[in-house]
N, C-alpha and C positions, 0 to 999 in steps of 0.2 A: 658830583658831591651832593649829599642831602642838604636840604635847606635848614634843617634843625641841627643845632650843635649836640643834640642828645638823641641819636637814632637808636633803634633797638639793637642790642649787642648780640654777641655770640660767644660761646665758651671757647677758651683756648687753654692749652697746657704748655705752650712754647715760650712763655715768659720766664726769665730767670732774673730775679731782682734780689740783691743782697746775697748773703752767704749763710751756710748752716753752722758756721763757727762763731765763737764769741768775739766781741769787739776788740779786746786787748789780749795779747799773747802773754802767758805767764812768764815772768822774768824779763819782759821787754823794758828797755831803758829809753826814756825820751826826755828831752829838755823842755818840751811843750807841756803845759798843764793838761791833765787828762780831762777831756770834756765830760760833762755830766751824762751818765748813762741812765736811760729810762727803760722800763719794761712794759710790755703790754700783752694782751691775749684775747682770744675769742671767749665766748661764754662758757664753752665746755672745757677749755684749756688744751685742746688738741693742737692748736696753732698758737705759738708764743713768739715774741720777738723782743729785740733790744734795738734802741736807736740812741744816738749820742748827739749832744750839742744843745744849743739854746733853741727852744721851740720857735719856729718861724711862721709868720703869717697865720696865726690862729683865726679862723673865720667860719662863719656859718654859710651854708649854701641852701637856698630854698628853690632851686630850679626844679622843674617837673621831673627830671631824671632822678635827682637825689631823693626827692620825696617819695618817688615810687620804690626806689631801692630800699630806703630805710623804713618806709611805712610811717614816717613822722614828718613834722612840718619843716625840718631842717636837719642838716648833718654838720657837726663841728669837725673841721679839718685842721690839722696841725702839721707843719712841714719840718722835715729834718733832712740833712744831706743823705742822698741815696747810698753813698759809700759807707755810712755808719750803720746801716740796717743789717741785722743778723736774725735769721729765723732760727729759733732755739728749741722749739718744742718737738714732741714726738711726731707731729704731723708734718714737719718740714715747712715748705712754702704753702701758702694758701692756694686754692684753685683760682685761676685768673679768668676774668671775663672781659672781653673787649667791648667797650662802650662807645668808642670813636676810633678812627684808624690808628691813632697813636696813644690812646688812653686805655689803661688796663686797671681793673678793679680786682682786689684780692679778697676772697671770703673763705670761711671755713667750710669744707665740704660736709662736715658732720652736723654742726649746729646752725650754719648759715650766717654767722656774724660777719658783717662787712668790716674789713680791717684796714685796707689801704687803697690808695689810688696813685698811679704813677703815669706820667707822660713820658714816652720814649725819649723825647728831646730835652728832658729836664734833668738837672742834677739833684733835684729834691724828690723825696717821696712824701706823700701826704698820708698820715694815719688818722683814723677816726679818733677824735679827742677822748671819747669815753672808753676806748679799748686800752688806753694807757692806764697803768696802775696809779700813777701820780698825776693828779689834775692841776697841780700848781703851775702858774705861768701860762695857762692856755685859755685865758679869758678871751673871747672873740673880739678882734679889733675891726672886723669888717663883716658884711653880710651880703654875699653875692645873691643876685636875683631877689633882692628884698621886696621889690614890687610884685613878685610872684608869690610871696608868702601868704599864708592864710590871713584873712583880715583880723582875726582875733589874736594873732601873735604880736606881742610887743617885746622888743629887744633893746636893751641899753648896752651899747658897745663900750668896751674898755678903751682907754686912750692908747693910740698906736705909739709904741716906743720909738719907732723909726721917725715919726714926726717930731718928737722931742729932740732926737739926735740932730736932725737937719736944721732945727730952729736954733740950736746952740752953736752950730758951725759958723 
């Protein structure tokens, strides 16, 4: 196994994550409240998606791998249950790139926008925060590889709502 958690990846097309249908079926009846649905897309609009639920673990990552992929000092990731993801645009699913044996990154093959990251063993899919159309509730509560961040980058993190829940329990 490589010593770095961020080895050079390779392109793959064998990943199937989410579905190409919408999240709720017309006429479906449920006693559960419908989770909030959010939409997102790449820059050119070829790849679009929907996810549902409360944004989970919004955080920045400044690892060398993320900064190389994004070309910026950090990537904002936001998690949603993998089962709520639906690829809805004319491009279907993004092109997948394996960056670790179980980690796949999705990007638009037309414009190159980085959209998603999913670990094979996770129930969550992480989407890039700014690929979402609605940016509310995605203020970062953590910063992975903060010590790797460029020295001029200053980040004030939002309070972690999970910490407030455990303090009141």
